[in-house]
C-alpha positions as CSV (number, residue, x, y, z in Angstrom):
1,M,-2.4,-60.1,-75.9
2,A,-4.5,-58.1,-73.0
3,H,-7.6,-57.5,-75.6
4,A,-7.9,-61.1,-76.2
5,E,-7.5,-61.7,-72.6
6,Y,-10.5,-59.8,-71.4
7,L,-12.4,-62.4,-73.6
8,R,-11.1,-64.8,-71.3
9,Q,-12.1,-63.2,-68.5
10,E,-15.4,-63.0,-69.9
11,G,-15.9,-66.7,-70.2
12,G,-14.5,-66.9,-73.6
13,D,-13.1,-70.3,-75.0
14,D,-9.6,-70.5,-74.2
15,L,-8.9,-71.9,-77.5
16,E,-10.8,-69.4,-79.6
17,V,-9.2,-67.1,-77.7
18,E,-5.8,-68.5,-78.6
19,H,-6.9,-68.2,-81.9
20,I,-7.7,-64.4,-81.7
21,K,-4.1,-63.8,-80.4
22,S,-2.5,-65.6,-83.4
23,D,-5.0,-64.9,-86.1
24,W,-8.7,-64.2,-86.0
25,R,-9.2,-65.0,-89.6
26,Q,-8.5,-68.8,-88.8
27,M,-11.5,-69.0,-86.3
28,H,-14.7,-70.2,-87.0
29,L,-17.0,-66.9,-87.1
30,T,-20.3,-66.0,-88.5
31,G,-20.2,-63.7,-91.7
32,A,-21.6,-60.8,-89.5
33,E,-18.5,-61.6,-87.2
34,R,-16.2,-61.6,-90.2
35,V,-17.2,-58.3,-91.7
36,M,-17.3,-56.8,-88.1
37,L,-13.7,-57.9,-87.4
38,E,-12.7,-56.5,-90.9
39,W,-13.7,-53.1,-90.4
40,V,-12.7,-53.0,-87.1
41,E,-9.0,-53.9,-88.3
42,K,-9.4,-51.6,-91.1
43,L,-10.5,-48.5,-88.2
44,T,-7.4,-49.4,-86.3
45,L,-4.8,-49.7,-88.8
46,T,-6.2,-47.0,-91.4
47,P,-8.8,-45.0,-89.6
48,S,-8.6,-42.4,-92.2
49,S,-9.8,-45.0,-95.5
50,C,-12.9,-45.8,-93.5
51,G,-15.8,-44.4,-94.8
52,Q,-19.4,-44.7,-95.6
53,A,-19.1,-47.9,-97.7
54,D,-17.6,-49.4,-94.6
55,V,-20.9,-48.6,-92.6
56,D,-23.1,-49.9,-95.7
57,G,-21.1,-53.3,-95.4
58,M,-21.7,-53.6,-91.6
59,R,-25.5,-52.6,-92.0
60,S,-25.8,-54.9,-95.2
61,A,-24.2,-57.6,-92.7
62,G,-26.9,-57.3,-90.0
63,W,-25.3,-55.0,-87.7
64,T,-28.1,-51.9,-86.7
65,D,-26.6,-48.3,-86.4
66,R,-26.2,-48.6,-82.8
67,D,-24.1,-51.8,-83.1
68,V,-21.7,-49.8,-85.6
69,L,-21.4,-47.1,-83.1
70,D,-20.8,-49.1,-80.3
71,I,-18.3,-51.3,-82.3
72,A,-16.5,-48.3,-83.5
73,Q,-16.7,-47.0,-79.9
74,V,-15.3,-50.1,-78.3
75,C,-12.6,-49.8,-80.9
76,A,-11.7,-46.4,-80.4
77,Y,-11.4,-47.0,-76.7
78,F,-9.0,-50.2,-77.2
79,N,-7.0,-48.0,-79.4
80,M,-6.7,-45.4,-77.3
81,R,-5.7,-47.5,-74.1
82,V,-3.0,-49.3,-76.4
83,R,-1.6,-45.7,-77.5
84,I,-1.4,-44.4,-74.1
85,V,0.1,-47.7,-72.4
86,D,2.5,-48.0,-75.1
87,G,3.4,-44.4,-75.0
88,L,4.0,-44.5,-71.6
89,G,6.0,-47.0,-71.7
90,L,3.7,-49.2,-69.3
91,E,4.5,-53.1,-69.0
92,V,2.2,-56.3,-68.5
93,D,1.8,-57.1,-64.9
94,E,2.9,-60.3,-64.0
95,W,-0.9,-61.7,-62.9
96,Q,-1.7,-60.7,-66.7
97,I,1.2,-63.0,-67.8
98,V,0.5,-65.9,-65.2
99,R,-3.6,-65.4,-66.6
100,A,-2.5,-66.0,-69.8
101,K,-0.3,-68.8,-70.2
102,A,-2.7,-70.5,-67.9
103,G,-5.1,-70.0,-70.4
104,A,-3.1,-71.4,-73.3
105,E,-2.1,-74.4,-71.4
106,N,-6.1,-75.3,-71.3
107,A,-5.9,-74.1,-74.9
108,A,-3.4,-76.8,-75.4
109,K,-5.9,-79.4,-73.9
110,L,-9.0,-78.5,-75.1
111,A,-6.8,-78.6,-79.0
112,S,-5.8,-82.3,-77.9
113,E,-9.5,-83.3,-77.0
114,R,-10.6,-81.8,-80.4
115,G,-8.2,-83.0,-82.3
116,V,-6.9,-79.6,-83.6
117,E,-3.8,-77.4,-83.8
118,M,-3.1,-74.8,-81.4
119,P,-2.7,-71.3,-83.3
120,S,0.9,-70.0,-83.1
121,D,2.2,-67.8,-80.3
122,P,2.8,-64.4,-81.7
123,W,3.1,-62.5,-78.1
124,N,6.0,-65.5,-77.2
125,V,3.6,-65.9,-73.9
126,R,4.0,-70.2,-74.2
């Protein structure tokens, strides 16, 4: 949940943030963005299965070598943070929950205005 909230903090569309939290595959993404998120998911869940073919796939999608390095570093940073927070049993602060709920409420309004459904709530924030 917290990672998607960073997007909201940086000015991301509240409805898109809710889609990311639910299932990024349901979002309207460019081909390059989809390839990037598939690789980041693989790097997160099964890093030992990543290899040169994945990097080549990123390049084929239009990502530069610098982009690939930056994406890998950001992915690794957030994975490290999650492991530290989870490993120490830390909890999400109340202000983060309040912000997430306010964003979800705005996302519901946007969904209604756009005539689309709200994504599911896998984190049980709403």
